[in-house]
N, C-alpha and C positions, 0 to 999 in steps of 0.2 A: 504494500500500500504506500510505502514511502516513495517509491519510484513514481507512482501515479500522482501523489501529492506534490512531489518536486516538479513534475511535468506541468501541473496546474500553476504552480508558483512562477515557473520560468516562462510560461507562455504569456504573451501580451495580445489578448484578443483585439481584433480591429472593430468588431461589432457585437451586438447582443447575441446573435445566433451562434457565433463562434464560441462565445463565453458559455452559453447554455449547452451547446453541443459538447464542449469539453467536460463540463460538470456531469452531463448525462453519461458520457462514456466512462468517466471515473466511477460514477455511481453503479454502472453495470458491472464493472470489475469488482467493486466493493461488495455488491450483492452476491456475486459468485463466491467470493472468498468467505463471506459471512455465512452463507448457507453451508459451505463445506465445513467451516469451523463449528457451527452448531451440530451438524451430524457427527463430526469427529469427536467432539466432547461428549455427546450422548453415548456413542458407542464405547469410547474409552472409559467412561464411568462405570460401565457394566463389564467390560473385558478385564478381568483381574490379573491375568498373567501375561507377561510379555515373553513370547517364545522367539526362537531365532527367525521364524517366518514373519511374525508380526513386527519384529524389530526391523527386518529388511523392508517390509512394506511401509513402516513408519519413516524410515530413512528416505525411501523413494518418494513418498508423499511430501515430506518436508522439502525436498529438492523441487518437486513439481509446483508446490504452492509458492516457494520462494521465487521462482522464475516467472510465475503468472503475470505479475504487474509489468515486468519488462517485456514479455511477449505481447501482452495486450497493447502496450504503447507502441509496438512496431506496426500495428494495424492502423491504416488510415481510414477514417470514417467520412472523409470529404470536407470536414471543417477543422480538423486538427492539422498539425504540421505534416509535411510529406514524410512518410516513414522511409527509412533507408533500405528496407528489404522489399522485393516485389510482393505485392499484396497476396498473391496466391501462396507464396512460400510462408509469409508471416502468419496468415490465417490458418494455414495447414499445420504449422508447428504449434500454434495456439490451440487448435482443435485437438491435436494429439495430447497436449499438456492437460487440458481440462478433462478430456476423455479418460486419461490415465488416473487423474485424481478421483473421478467418480468410480472407476473400476476398482481402485484400491479401497475406497469406502465400501463398495459392495462386498469386497473380499473380507473386510473386517466384520461387516454385518453378517455375512455368511457364517463366520466362525461362531457368532452368537446363536445362530439358529440350529447348530448341530445339537440335537437333543441328547446325545450320549454325554456331552460335556456338561449338561445341566447348568449352563450359565444364566439361563432365563427361567422364570416361572413358566409352567406349561401354558398358561393362558396368554402369555406374551409372545410365544414363538411364532404364531400365525402373523401377528402384526409386524414383527421384525422380518419375516419372510417377504411380506408385502413391501416393506421399506427396501430390502435388498433387491427385490425385483425392479422397483422404481429406479434405484441407483444404477442397476444394470441397463435399464432402458435409456437413462440419461447418458451413460457412458457410450452406449451404442449410437445414440443420436450424434454425439460429438464425433465419433469415429466415422459414421456414415457421411457426415457433412464434409469429409475430406474428398469425397468423390467429385470429379470435375463438373458433374451436372449441377452441383450446388454452388459453383463459381459464377453462375448466371446472375446478372443484375435484374432486379425487379423493382421498378420505381426508383432507380438510382442507388439501391442498396443490394448487396450480395444476398442471394437466397440463403446462403450459409448463415448469415446473421439472424435471419428470421427463424431458422431452424434452432439456432442456439437459444434465442429468446423463448422459444416454446418450452424449453426444459424447465423454466420457472413454474410452469403450470402443472407439470407432472407430479411433483411432490405435493403440491397443494390439492390436486384432485385426489391423490391417494389418501391424504389426511381426511378430506371431506367424506370419501367413501368409507373409511374406517370408522369415523364417527357415526355415520348413518347405520352401518352394520352393527355397531355396538348398541345403538338405540333400539334397533329392531330386535336384537337378541335379549335385551333387558325388558322390553315391553311385554306385558302379558297378552296372550292371544285369545 
């Protein structure tokens, strides 16, 4: 986040749309990292033991999270400074980074869902499996966005960016679905 904040500090917008666009792109990057952090802290509060595998995943995730702001700032959104990398390369590496982060989160959540380990109460396993599945879908969306068909511009914005934005609604839809399912199971028929 420091890189993104420094980018905001050092940029001198020439008009309001550039200022608002820069803040919006910083906000998008911030939201991604905040959602990842919330999921990570929730999973790690339940995962009691760090094995060699989870330590390796933690290290990989730390690296991917650390480079996210840098990679995000390499992408040009039309109102920020021209990025030094070709946009297809910059957004491809960014998609790999975020897809990797969500895949690692899904791996952590999967460890919690292994019933033999008894890390979760039996009534929570189903919910965590849904969370894991949503995390896998989000990772898949970022990986699928790497295909050249998603480099197409729609309304002046890469189709890839619309696909990325859609991932914010996946976890929210899963949460709403879980709440409705819980209400149905608790209501007398």
